[in-house]
C-alpha positions, -999 to 999 in steps of 0.1 A, spaced: -471 92 74 -471 103 110 -445 87 133 -450 99 169 -418 83 181 -399 101 153 -416 134 161 -405 130 198 -370 124 186 -370 155 163 -384 178 190 -352 177 210 -335 196 181 -361 224 180 -367 250 207 -399 249 227 -407 284 215 -405 272 179 -426 240 186 -453 261 202 -453 285 172 -458 255 149 -488 243 169 -503 278 170 -500 284 133 -514 249 125 -544 257 146 -551 285 121 -545 266 89 -572 255 65 -579 235 34 -615 247 32 -601 273 8 -572 270 -16 -555 293 -42 -545 286 -78 -524 310 -98 -522 308 -136 -491 318 -155 -479 345 -131 -446 355 -146 -436 384 -123 -416 368 -94 -425 396 -70 -463 391 -76 -461 353 -73 -440 356 -42 -464 380 -26 -493 357 -31 -473 329 -14 -467 352 15 -504 362 16 -515 325 17 -492 318 46 -504 349 65 -541 341 61 -538 304 68 -541 288 33 -521 256 34 -522 246 -3 -513 265 -34 -518 253 -70 -494 267 -96 -502 265 -133 -473 269 -157 -485 268 -193 -466 298 -205 -444 310 -177 -423 295 -149 -433 301 -113 -406 315 -91 -409 325 -54 -384 352 -44 -371 347 -9 -369 384 -4 -406 389 -11 -420 356 2 -400 360 34 -396 322 37 -433 316 35 -427 290 7 -413 266 33 -446 263 51 -470 261 21 -477 229 1 -475 234 -36 -491 214 -64 -474 221 -97 -491 218 -131 -463 221 -157 -464 191 -180 -455 195 -216 -480 188 -244 -510 190 -221 -534 217 -209 -522 223 -174 -550 246 -165 -576 219 -172 -556 194 -153 -555 217 -123 -593 224 -125 -600 186 -128 -577 178 -98 -594 204 -76 -629 194 -86 -621 158 -77 -612 170 -42 -645 187 -39 -635 223 -46 -657 248 -64 -637 267 -90 -640 304 -84 -626 328 -110 -616 361 -96 -625 387 -122 -639 423 -123 -653 418 -158 -684 397 -151 -716 400 -132 -696 383 -105 -706 378 -69 -694 407 -48 -668 398 -21 -691 406 8 -719 383 -6 -698 352 -12 -711 320 3 -683 303 23 -702 271 31 -686 250 4 -649 244 -3 -636 268 -29 -604 273 -50 -598 309 -59 -581 313 -93 -559 344 -99 -545 355 -133 -522 382 -145 -534 418 -141 -539 428 -177 -549 396 -194 -567 380 -165 -576 344 -163 -576 321 -194 -608 311 -213 -604 276 -199 -608 289 -163 -636 312 -172 -655 285 -191 -651 259 -164 -656 280 -133 -684 273 -109 -686 309 -99 -671 343 -103 -659 367 -76 -650 404 -76 -639 430 -52 -661 461 -52 -642 491 -68 -653 527 -72 -623 542 -90 -614 547 -127 -592 516 -129 -608 482 -132 -583 459 -117 -560 454 -88 -525 439 -87 -528 402 -82 -511 402 -48 -533 430 -36 -565 412 -48 -554 380 -32 -547 397 1 -581 414 2 -600 382 -7 -581 359 16 -583 383 46 -621 386 40 -625 348 37 -603 342 68 -625 365 88 -657 349 76 -645 314 84 -635 323 119 -669 338 125 -687 308 112 -696 273 125 -679 256 96 -653 229 104 -626 247 85 -594 236 104 -570 208 94 -578 174 108 -557 163 138 -539 138 115 -531 166 90 -518 188 118 -495 161 130 -483 154 94 -474 191 89 -459 194 124 -436 165 116 -428 181 82 -421 215 97 -398 200 124 -377 184 97 -376 217 77 -364 236 108 -333 214 115 -303 222 94 -286 188 98 -318 169 92 -303 144 68 -277 132 93 -302 133 122 -327 112 101 -299 87 93 -290 83 129 -326 78 139 -334 52 112 -302 33 119 -309 32 156 -344 20 150 -333 -3 121 -359 12 98 
């Protein structure tokens, strides 16, 4: 919940340069597209995708952990994990992939499986008009049958070499850079709402203050909240 008085209080502990950076980055963030990764067990690959999402303005990531645990390496992600919102699907005795797909469809996203092995839509031909969740799997096995069977569409990057696949982090970077470029050239209302921006601005202020627990305690005591 946005509290403008609280935001004003927090701003005194964050430099103007930092606050301006937050506002600039938030102006480039989107929820028109999102990313889901399925059982990515290599920390460097998972971390690189997190970093790519941050770089190209993707605010939300969905992480499926049916077989393997997700881990974002600070060295690779470069702190990007602080600024991304994660939805984790890791419940026992359930199909976390189907849970993720269901949750995304309820939010109005088309499920787009990234795969070179179908008669998929080529990257340059992809229709960006509707909200889309791009699913990425591990390099060799690819996405699970559950994703492939429930996808609303399939997407591939044109390739002309002998190898058929790209490393997941490279594929994500190519696709998200392309989608980012297309969105900015379009008339689609792809940015966060003003309320969403203020919510994230408040959240990022808190994450930037080392002694935030003590500062929050003082504020809430002073305001008897």
